[in-house]
Structure formats: C-alpha cells, structure tokens
C-alpha positions in Angstrom: -59.0 -0.1 -55.5 -61.3 1.6 -53.0 -60.9 5.1 -51.7 -60.3 3.8 -48.2 -57.4 1.7 -49.4 -55.9 4.7 -51.3 -56.1 6.7 -48.1 -54.3 4.0 -46.1 -51.5 3.8 -48.7 -51.1 7.6 -48.6 -50.9 7.7 -44.8 -48.2 5.0 -44.8 -46.2 7.0 -47.4 -46.6 10.2 -45.3 -45.4 8.4 -42.2 -42.3 7.0 -44.0 -41.5 10.5 -45.2 -41.9 12.0 -41.7 -39.7 9.3 -40.3 -37.0 10.1 -42.8 -37.1 13.8 -42.2 -37.2 13.3 -38.4 -34.0 11.1 -38.7 -32.3 13.8 -40.8 -33.3 16.4 -38.3 -31.9 14.4 -35.4 -28.7 13.7 -37.3 -28.3 17.5 -38.0 -28.7 18.3 -34.3 -26.0 15.7 -33.4 -23.6 17.1 -36.0 -24.3 20.6 -34.8 -23.6 19.5 -31.2 -20.3 17.8 -32.2 -19.2 21.0 -34.0 -20.2 23.2 -31.1 -18.8 21.1 -28.3 -15.9 19.5 -30.0 -15.7 15.7 -30.8 -13.1 15.0 -28.1 -15.1 16.5 -25.3 -18.3 14.9 -26.5 -16.9 11.3 -26.3 -15.3 11.7 -22.9 -13.6 15.0 -22.3 -10.6 16.9 -23.4 -7.0 16.9 -22.1 -6.4 16.2 -18.5 -3.7 15.5 -15.9 -3.6 11.8 -14.8 -3.1 11.2 -11.1 -1.8 7.8 -9.9 -2.5 7.3 -6.2 -0.1 4.8 -4.5 -1.4 4.0 -1.0 -0.4 1.2 1.4 1.7 -1.8 0.6 2.9 -2.0 -3.1 2.2 -5.3 -4.8 2.7 -6.5 -8.4 -0.7 -5.5 -9.9 -0.7 -6.2 -13.7 -4.0 -4.5 -14.4 -2.9 -1.2 -12.8 0.6 -1.4 -14.3 -1.0 -1.8 -17.8 -3.3 1.2 -17.1 -0.3 3.3 -16.2 1.7 2.1 -19.3 -1.3 3.0 -21.5 -1.1 6.6 -20.4 2.1 7.0 -22.5 0.1 6.8 -25.8 -3.1 8.5 -24.6 -3.2 11.8 -26.4 -5.7 13.2 -23.9 -3.2 12.8 -21.0 -1.1 16.0 -20.7 1.0 14.9 -17.7 1.1 12.4 -14.8 1.2 13.1 -11.1 2.4 10.2 -9.0 0.9 10.7 -5.5 2.5 8.4 -2.9 1.8 7.4 0.7 3.4 4.0 1.0 6.1 2.4 3.2 7.1 0.2 0.2 6.3 -3.4 -0.7 7.6 -6.1 -3.0 10.7 -5.5 -5.0 9.0 -7.0 -8.1 5.9 -4.7 -7.6 8.0 -1.6 -7.2 10.1 -2.5 -10.2 7.1 -3.1 -12.5 5.4 0.1 -11.5 8.7 2.0 -11.8 9.1 0.8 -15.4 5.5 1.7 -16.3 6.0 5.2 -14.9 9.3 5.5 -16.7 7.6 4.7 -20.1 5.2 7.5 -19.5 8.0 9.9 -18.5 9.7 9.2 -21.8 6.8 10.8 -23.6 5.2 13.4 -21.3 5.9 15.2 -18.1 5.8 13.2 -14.8 5.9 14.7 -11.4 5.9 12.9 -8.0 4.2 14.2 -4.9 5.2 12.4 -1.6 2.6 12.6 1.2 3.1 11.0 4.6 5.5 8.2 3.5 7.3 7.3 0.3 9.9 4.8 1.4 11.8 1.9 -0.1 9.7 0.6 -3.0 7.6 3.7 -2.5 10.8 5.8 -3.3 11.7 3.4 -6.2 8.5 4.4 -8.1 9.1 8.1 -7.4 12.4 8.5 -9.1 11.3 8.3 -12.8 9.6 11.7 -12.3 11.2 14.9 -13.7 10.4 16.6 -10.4 9.9 15.2 -6.9 8.0 17.1 -4.2 7.7 16.1 -0.5 6.5 17.7 2.7 9.2 18.6 5.2 7.9 15.8 7.5 7.5 13.2 4.8 9.4 9.9 5.5 11.3 8.8 2.4 14.4 7.0 1.3 14.9 3.6 3.1 16.7 2.4 0.0 17.4 -1.3 0.5 16.0 -4.8 0.3 14.6 -7.1 2.9 14.3 -10.9 2.8 12.9 -12.1 6.1 12.3 -15.7 7.2 11.3 -17.6 10.3 12.5 -20.9 11.8 10.6 -23.0 14.4 12.7 -26.1 14.8 13.3 -25.4 18.6 9.6 -25.1 19.2 8.8 -28.2 17.2 11.4 -30.2 19.1 9.8 -29.2 22.4 6.5 -30.4 21.1 8.0 -33.7 20.0 7.5 -32.9 16.3 10.2 -33.6 13.7 10.2 -32.8 10.0 12.1 -34.4 7.1 12.7 -32.8 3.7 13.8 -34.8 0.7 15.5 -32.3 -1.6 17.3 -32.5 -4.9 20.2 -30.3 -3.7 21.6 -28.8 -0.4 20.1 -25.4 -1.2 16.6 -26.5 -2.3 15.1 -26.2 1.2 16.8 -22.9 2.1 15.3 -21.1 3.9 13.2 -23.7 5.8 10.6 -23.2 8.5 11.6 -26.5 10.2 15.4 -26.3 10.1 18.0 -23.7 10.8 19.5 -21.8 7.9 22.8 -23.3 6.8 25.9 -21.2 6.3 25.7 -22.0 2.5 22.1 -21.1 2.4 22.8 -17.8 4.2 25.5 -17.0 1.7 23.2 -17.6 -1.3 20.3 -15.6 0.1 22.7 -12.8 1.0 23.9 -12.8 -2.6 20.3 -12.5 -3.8 19.6 -9.5 -1.6 22.9 -7.9 -2.6 22.1 -8.2 -6.3 18.6 -6.7 -5.8 20.1 -4.0 -3.7 22.6 -3.2 -6.6 19.6 -3.0 -8.9 17.8 -0.6 -6.6 20.8 1.6 -6.3 21.1 1.7 -10.1 17.4 2.7 -10.5 17.9 5.5 -8.0 21.1 6.7 -9.6 19.6 6.8 -13.1 16.4 8.5 -11.9 18.2 11.1 -9.9 21.0 11.6 -12.4 23.6 10.9 -9.7 26.6 8.6 -9.6 25.9 5.2 -7.9 28.9 5.8 -5.6 27.1 8.8 -4.2 23.9 6.9 -3.7 25.4 4.0 -1.8 26.3 5.9 1.4 22.7 7.1 1.5 21.3 3.6 0.8 21.9 1.9 4.1 18.2 1.4 4.7 17.6 4.5 6.8 14.7 6.8 6.2 15.0 10.6 5.8 12.6 13.4 6.4 11.6 15.4 3.4 13.8 18.3 4.6 16.8 15.9 4.9 16.1 14.3 1.5 16.1 17.7 -0.1 19.6 18.5 1.2 20.8 15.0 0.0 19.4 15.4 -3.5 16.8 12.6 -3.1 14.0 15.0 -3.8 13.8 18.4 -5.6 11.5 20.6 -3.6 9.2 20.9 -0.6 5.5 21.0 -1.5 2.4 19.1 -2.5 0.1 18.8 -5.5 -0.6 22.5 -5.8 3.2 23.2 -6.1 3.4 20.3 -8.5 0.7 21.7 -10.7 2.3 25.1 -10.6 5.6 23.6 -11.7 4.0 21.7 -14.6 2.4 24.9 -15.7 5.5 27.1 -15.6 8.1 24.5 -16.7 6.2 22.1 -19.0 3.4 24.2 -20.3 0.6 22.1 -18.8 -2.2 24.4 -18.0 -3.2 24.5 -14.3 -6.9 24.7 -15.4 -6.8 21.1 -16.8 -8.7 18.7 -14.6 -7.0 15.9 -12.7 -8.3 12.4 -13.0 -7.3 9.3 -11.0 -5.8 6.4 -12.8 -7.9 3.2 -12.3 -7.3 -0.4 -13.4 -10.0 -2.2 -15.3 -10.6 -4.5 -12.3 -11.2 -1.6 -10.0 -8.7 0.4 -8.0 -9.2 -1.1 -4.6 -7.3 -3.4 -2.2 -6.3 -5.5 -5.1 -4.3 -2.6 -6.6 -1.6 -0.8 -4.6 -3.8 -0.1 -1.6 -3.8 -3.2 0.6 -4.5 -2.5 4.2 -1.4 -2.6 6.4 -2.7 -5.7 8.2 -3.1 -7.6 4.9 0.3 -6.4 3.8 1.9 -7.6 7.0 0.4 -11.0 6.6 1.7 -11.1 3.0 5.2 -10.0 4.1 5.3 -12.8 6.7 4.1 -15.4 4.2 6.5 -14.2 1.6 9.4 -14.3 4.1 9.1 -18.0 4.5 9.7 -18.7 0.9 11.7 -17.5 -2.0 8.7 -16.2 -3.9 9.7 -12.6 -3.4 11.9 -10.1 -1.6 10.7 -6.8 -0.1 11.7 -3.2 -0.3 9.8 -2.1 2.8 10.5 0.5 5.5 10.2 -1.0 8.9 10.5 1.2 12.1 13.2 0.0 14.5 12.1 -2.6 16.9 13.4 -3.1 20.5 
C-alpha cells in the first residue's frame, strides 16, 4: 500500500472522528440550553391564560369548539378568559360552545368579559364562567329563542304563480314559503320554541346558581345594560379584562404576569369561526328562518 493511500485513509478516519466529536458538542449545547431555559418553554412556552374571542354572529363551529374543549386537558393553560362582543346566533352554536366552555370550567378557572354586546346566545356562552364582568353600557341578557319564517303566497298569486307541495303528513311543509302557516303548524313550532326556551332558562339558572323561577321573569327577550344586569344578578361585576386578570390573580392564584394567548381553531379563526360579518349573519338568519334547520337566540333591536 502506497504512502499516498495511507494518508487518504488517515484523513478519512480523522474526519469521521471530528464529525463524531462535533455531534457530541452540538448535543451538549442543546442539553445545556434545555436545562437553562426549561423544556416547556423551549418547545413552545410555559403557562399562559387562554383568551377566547367571540365576535359577531355565533354559529356551530366544530373546529373552534374542539379547540376550546382541548383547553381543559392542556396543562399549560392556567385559566380561560371568554371575551364576548356578539348579539347571539344559532341556538345549536351557542349550546355547543357553552358545553365546551363548561368542560374547561370544570377543571380550571374561567372568567367572562363582556364588551359591547353579549346578548342571547352570547349570554348563553357567558354563564359557565365563575365570574362575569361587563361594562356599565354593555348590552346583555335577551334570554329567549327566535324562529322566524316568511310567506309569499299573496305575492305569488298576484304574479299568477301557484305552488303545490306533495307531503307525507300535514306538518311536513310547515313552515312553507308558498303557503300560510296552519294553526296546527303554528302550535307545533311554538312548542319547539318553548322547549328550547326552557333549555335556555335551565342553562342560565345552572350557570348563575339561581332558581329557574327567578330567571323566567327576566327572560322575556329584553336586553339589559351591564349596570342593570349587575342588580339583577345576571353578571358579577363591572369591569373589563384588566379587572378579570386581577380577579384571577387574587381569587384563583393565576399570576397576572402570565401572557394571554388567543384560542384559534386549526382551520383558522376567521369568518368561519364565530366572527361572521353581520351582513353574512343576517343572510344566514333569513335563510334559516325559512326552514326547520335551526332556531336562533339572537338579540334584535325593536323595529317600527
């Protein structure tokens, strides 16, 4: 074997040894960093306070609901702030989000902060919290259910248009866009609304630790200011997120120094979550009102 060949072999051996030692050195640096910084912070941060922003019309968003439910078992989440500015939305959407927040509240502190409006289904999702804050001018309450439909048979008759529905039973086409609501249909739909209303009252009574008979006189659909709601026991205190963080610190031992992080769904927290624009929400309300696909717990200002 030539001298040149021996030199090449020695160089390769030296390179392999250098590679191994460099790898060991890098590994040592990583381990030292983990020890110094802490493994939890290195992989994404330490404990924090989750903030769920509920804006606009509430819909049934499965991805966001799951993201909220997952907070219950997330050890890094010290508490949850539910920040609401919503006139309400679908009963099913409010119920699913209420249940998700309730699961979190069973394991860690939850506090609600009402902003401009937290009415109807917006109030429904507020009540699992251990403490509810609102501004004096916040509009809240509006406890009730709305099932709205339309009927254009008179207009169709003037246009010379007729419609015929072949149904399996007398209530299958109730409500109908092309025929007046029958007395039997009205009775059935009123029964649906009444049952969902009873569920809503029960949710509020449980969340506020009040007797349902005390809730019913307050649950005639009217909205209240934050100051009125405080006197009626529908909220606990006047304030915003700063007051909520102070309460979490003093009553639940959640340090005010912990950062707050917004809850997002895997699909992106945008219009597909709770934050549809009011125009899109209005179109959705109108389309829902022509069918039995859903009822709404939505605050609507009085119309002339």
